[in-house]
C-alpha positions as CSV (number, residue, x, y, z in Angstrom):
1,M,4.8,-12.6,10.5
2,F,3.5,-9.5,12.2
3,K,7.3,-8.1,11.3
4,I,7.5,-9.1,8.3
5,L,3.8,-7.4,7.5
6,K,5.1,-4.8,9.1
7,Y,8.2,-4.5,7.4
8,S,6.8,-5.0,3.7
9,F,4.3,-2.6,4.0
10,F,6.7,-0.1,5.3
11,D,9.0,-1.2,1.9
12,L,6.5,-0.2,-0.2
13,M,4.9,3.4,1.5
14,R,8.8,4.5,0.9
15,S,8.6,3.8,-2.5
16,R,8.0,5.7,-5.5
17,W,5.7,3.6,-7.2
18,S,2.8,3.5,-4.4
19,Y,3.2,7.8,-4.0
20,V,2.8,7.1,-8.6
21,Y,0.0,4.7,-7.5
22,F,-1.7,7.2,-5.0
23,A,-0.9,9.7,-7.0
24,F,-2.7,8.3,-10.2
25,Y,-6.2,7.7,-8.3
26,L,-6.4,11.0,-6.3
27,L,-6.2,13.4,-9.8
28,L,-8.3,10.2,-11.1
29,G,-11.5,11.4,-8.5
30,I,-10.3,15.1,-8.6
31,V,-10.5,14.8,-12.4
32,L,-13.6,12.6,-12.8
33,L,-15.4,15.0,-9.8
34,F,-14.7,18.3,-11.9
35,L,-16.3,17.2,-15.1
36,N,-18.8,15.6,-13.2
37,N,-21.0,17.5,-11.0
38,D,-23.1,14.5,-9.9
39,L,-21.3,12.1,-7.5
40,S,-23.4,9.0,-9.1
41,K,-22.3,9.0,-12.4
42,A,-18.2,10.2,-11.5
43,V,-18.9,6.7,-9.9
44,I,-20.5,4.9,-12.7
45,T,-17.3,6.2,-14.9
46,L,-14.8,5.0,-11.9
47,M,-16.1,1.9,-12.2
48,N,-14.7,1.0,-15.9
49,V,-11.6,2.3,-14.8
50,I,-11.4,0.4,-11.2
51,I,-12.1,-3.0,-12.8
52,I,-10.0,-3.3,-15.4
53,L,-6.6,-1.2,-14.1
54,V,-6.8,-2.9,-10.2
55,P,-6.2,-6.1,-10.7
56,L,-3.6,-5.8,-13.2
57,I,-1.8,-3.2,-10.8
58,G,-2.2,-5.9,-8.1
59,T,-0.4,-8.3,-10.6
60,I,2.1,-6.3,-11.6
61,F,3.3,-5.4,-8.3
62,G,2.8,-9.2,-6.3
63,V,4.7,-10.2,-9.0
64,M,7.6,-7.3,-9.0
65,Y,8.0,-7.7,-5.0
66,Y,8.3,-11.3,-5.5
67,Y,11.7,-11.1,-8.1
68,N,13.2,-7.8,-6.5
69,S,13.5,-9.1,-2.6
70,K,14.3,-12.2,-3.8
71,E,18.0,-12.1,-1.9
72,F,16.4,-10.2,1.0
73,T,14.0,-13.7,0.9
74,E,16.6,-16.4,1.1
75,L,18.3,-14.2,3.8
76,L,15.0,-14.4,5.9
77,L,14.4,-18.0,5.3
78,A,18.2,-18.6,7.5
79,Q,16.5,-18.0,9.9
80,P,14.1,-19.9,12.3
81,L,11.3,-18.6,10.6
82,K,8.1,-20.3,9.1
83,R,8.6,-20.3,5.2
84,S,4.5,-19.1,5.5
85,S,4.6,-16.3,7.8
86,I,7.5,-14.8,5.7
87,F,5.9,-15.4,2.4
88,L,2.1,-14.1,3.9
89,G,3.6,-11.6,5.2
90,Q,4.9,-10.6,2.4
91,Y,1.9,-10.7,0.2
92,L,-0.3,-8.8,3.3
93,G,2.4,-6.2,3.2
94,V,1.9,-5.6,-0.7
95,A,-2.1,-6.3,-0.7
96,I,-2.6,-3.6,2.6
97,S,-0.2,-1.0,0.7
98,L,-1.8,-1.6,-2.9
99,S,-5.0,-1.5,-1.0
100,M,-4.3,1.3,1.2
101,S,-3.9,3.6,-1.5
102,L,-6.7,2.6,-4.1
103,I,-8.9,3.5,-0.8
104,L,-7.1,6.6,0.3
105,G,-6.6,8.3,-3.1
106,L,-10.3,7.8,-4.1
107,G,-11.7,9.0,-0.8
108,I,-9.7,12.0,-0.3
109,P,-11.7,14.0,-2.9
110,F,-14.7,11.8,-2.5
111,V,-14.9,13.1,0.4
112,F,-13.9,16.8,0.4
113,Y,-16.6,16.6,-2.4
114,G,-19.3,15.5,-0.1
115,L,-19.7,12.6,-0.7
116,F,-20.8,11.5,3.0
117,M,-23.7,14.4,2.7
118,S,-24.8,11.9,-0.8
119,N,-26.9,9.6,-1.7
120,A,-24.6,7.6,-3.4
121,I,-22.2,6.5,-0.2
122,W,-23.2,2.8,-0.3
123,D,-22.4,2.7,-4.4
124,F,-18.9,4.2,-3.6
125,S,-18.4,1.6,-0.4
126,L,-19.2,-1.0,-2.9
127,L,-16.1,0.4,-5.5
128,L,-13.8,0.3,-2.9
129,I,-14.3,-3.1,-1.1
130,T,-15.0,-4.5,-4.3
131,G,-11.7,-3.2,-5.6
132,V,-9.7,-3.9,-2.4
133,F,-10.7,-8.2,-3.1
134,L,-9.5,-7.6,-6.6
135,T,-6.5,-6.2,-5.1
136,L,-6.8,-9.2,-2.7
137,I,-7.0,-11.7,-5.3
138,F,-4.7,-11.1,-7.6
139,T,-1.8,-9.7,-5.6
140,A,-2.0,-14.0,-4.1
141,L,-2.6,-15.1,-7.4
142,A,0.5,-13.2,-8.6
143,F,2.5,-14.9,-5.8
144,N,1.2,-18.1,-6.1
145,I,2.7,-17.4,-10.2
146,A,6.1,-16.1,-8.7
147,L,6.5,-19.1,-6.8
148,S,5.8,-21.4,-9.3
149,N,8.2,-19.7,-11.8
150,E,12.3,-19.1,-10.8
151,N,12.2,-17.3,-14.4
152,K,11.6,-13.8,-13.7
153,I,10.5,-13.8,-17.5
154,K,8.5,-16.2,-17.5
155,G,7.1,-15.3,-13.9
156,F,6.1,-11.6,-15.8
157,G,4.7,-13.1,-19.0
158,Y,2.1,-15.8,-17.0
159,A,1.2,-13.2,-15.0
160,I,-0.3,-11.0,-17.1
161,L,-1.8,-14.1,-19.6
162,M,-3.2,-14.4,-16.4
163,W,-4.3,-10.9,-15.7
164,L,-5.3,-11.1,-19.8
165,F,-7.5,-14.4,-19.1
166,L,-9.5,-13.1,-16.8
167,A,-10.0,-9.6,-17.1
168,V,-10.7,-9.6,-21.2
169,I,-10.5,-13.0,-22.8
170,Y,-13.0,-14.8,-20.3
171,D,-15.7,-12.6,-21.6
172,G,-15.1,-12.8,-24.4
173,L,-15.4,-17.0,-24.5
174,F,-18.3,-16.8,-22.5
175,L,-19.6,-14.8,-24.8
176,M,-19.3,-16.7,-27.3
177,S,-21.0,-19.6,-25.9
178,L,-24.0,-18.1,-24.6
179,L,-24.4,-17.2,-28.5
180,F,-23.4,-20.5,-29.4
181,F,-26.3,-21.7,-27.1
182,E,-29.0,-19.5,-27.3
183,D,-31.7,-21.8,-27.9
184,Y,-31.0,-23.7,-24.3
185,P,-32.0,-22.5,-21.2
186,L,-29.1,-20.4,-19.8
187,D,-29.9,-18.9,-16.7
188,K,-27.8,-20.9,-14.8
189,L,-24.8,-21.1,-17.1
190,S,-24.7,-17.4,-16.4
191,L,-25.0,-17.2,-12.6
192,I,-21.8,-20.4,-13.0
193,G,-19.5,-18.2,-15.0
194,T,-20.2,-15.0,-13.3
195,V,-19.0,-16.2,-10.0
196,L,-16.2,-17.8,-11.8
197,N,-14.2,-15.1,-12.8
198,P,-13.5,-12.7,-9.5
199,V,-13.8,-9.6,-12.6
200,D,-17.2,-10.6,-14.2
201,L,-18.3,-10.9,-10.1
202,S,-17.3,-7.4,-9.4
203,R,-18.3,-5.6,-12.2
204,T,-22.2,-7.8,-12.0
205,L,-22.1,-6.8,-8.5
206,I,-21.6,-2.7,-8.7
207,L,-24.1,-2.7,-11.9
208,L,-26.5,-4.4,-9.8
209,K,-26.1,-1.5,-7.1
210,L,-25.8,1.1,-9.6
211,D,-29.1,0.1,-10.7
212,I,-28.2,0.0,-14.4
213,S,-28.7,-3.7,-14.7
214,A,-31.7,-3.4,-17.5
215,L,-28.8,-2.0,-19.6
216,L,-27.7,-6.3,-20.0
217,G,-31.4,-7.0,-21.0
218,Y,-32.7,-10.6,-20.0
219,T,-28.9,-11.5,-18.9
220,G,-29.3,-8.1,-16.6
221,A,-32.9,-9.3,-15.3
222,V,-31.7,-12.7,-14.1
223,F,-28.9,-11.1,-12.5
224,K,-31.2,-8.7,-10.7
225,Q,-33.2,-11.5,-9.4
226,F,-30.0,-13.7,-7.7
227,F,-27.6,-11.1,-7.1
228,G,-29.8,-8.3,-5.9
229,T,-31.8,-10.3,-3.0
230,N,-29.7,-10.7,0.1
231,F,-28.7,-14.4,-0.5
232,G,-26.9,-13.0,-3.7
233,L,-25.4,-10.6,-2.2
234,I,-24.2,-13.2,0.8
235,V,-23.2,-15.6,-1.9
236,S,-21.0,-12.8,-3.7
237,F,-19.5,-11.5,-1.0
238,T,-18.3,-15.7,-0.2
239,M,-17.2,-16.3,-3.6
240,L,-14.9,-13.0,-3.7
241,I,-14.1,-14.8,0.1
242,V,-12.5,-18.1,-1.4
243,W,-11.1,-16.4,-4.8
244,V,-8.6,-14.7,-1.8
245,A,-8.4,-17.5,1.2
246,L,-7.3,-20.8,-2.0
247,P,-4.9,-18.5,-3.4
248,V,-3.8,-17.4,0.2
249,L,-4.2,-21.3,1.6
250,R,-1.6,-22.3,-1.8
251,I,0.9,-19.7,-1.1
252,A,1.1,-20.7,2.5
253,K,1.3,-24.9,0.4
254,K,3.8,-24.4,-2.1
255,S,6.8,-22.3,0.7
256,K,6.7,-25.1,2.5
257,K,7.0,-27.5,-0.2
258,K,9.1,-25.3,-2.5
259,D,13.2,-26.1,-3.0
260,F,15.0,-22.2,-2.3
């Protein structure tokens, strides 16, 4: 698996899209720091971009890489290699290369601006950690969708719908349910609904770390009471790990049963 991971990683590192992805974050970091003299304000602005863009890029790259490397994958399947090793190696190669582009693209301008001497280093670190988690999660989900659909158009369509649902539609449905049942105690429902969506969970963690949860009103107070504690942080990161583990396990299981 390590050899396949290494090949996939360097194959993507040579791709122009990886350079475009890296350059985008590099330019974004430079522009934000140029417009905001305060690192904390730049991190808050960056959060809105990370939460939406990182899942989208992970989804598109995951599906695109699977379909574009299909012929090479079939060649590997003819070799005495475990199927799970092939697909997990490809998945990790894509996810790690995207994570590297994110970390280096944003890290370089912030480090040169004096991140290590600022109090915003912990906020920025949490931002990158959640960005890496979202990359791992949505790349894994994209691989699952591609594995389940031979038709490339269907695969891309389902992947974009999955991202659209988790990033946009889910919030609307969740808000409507809260408004509809506003006469009932909704503390537990709010917490469960947040945990069941990795995008919402990541956004909540960052908002609480930036100490701007007061903008969320009563809901923010509930989140602060739970997610703001050490137990809440442990539960949150555990759920993010579960969000990574379940799709990865399904990749391994699906690859063993799939007829190529």
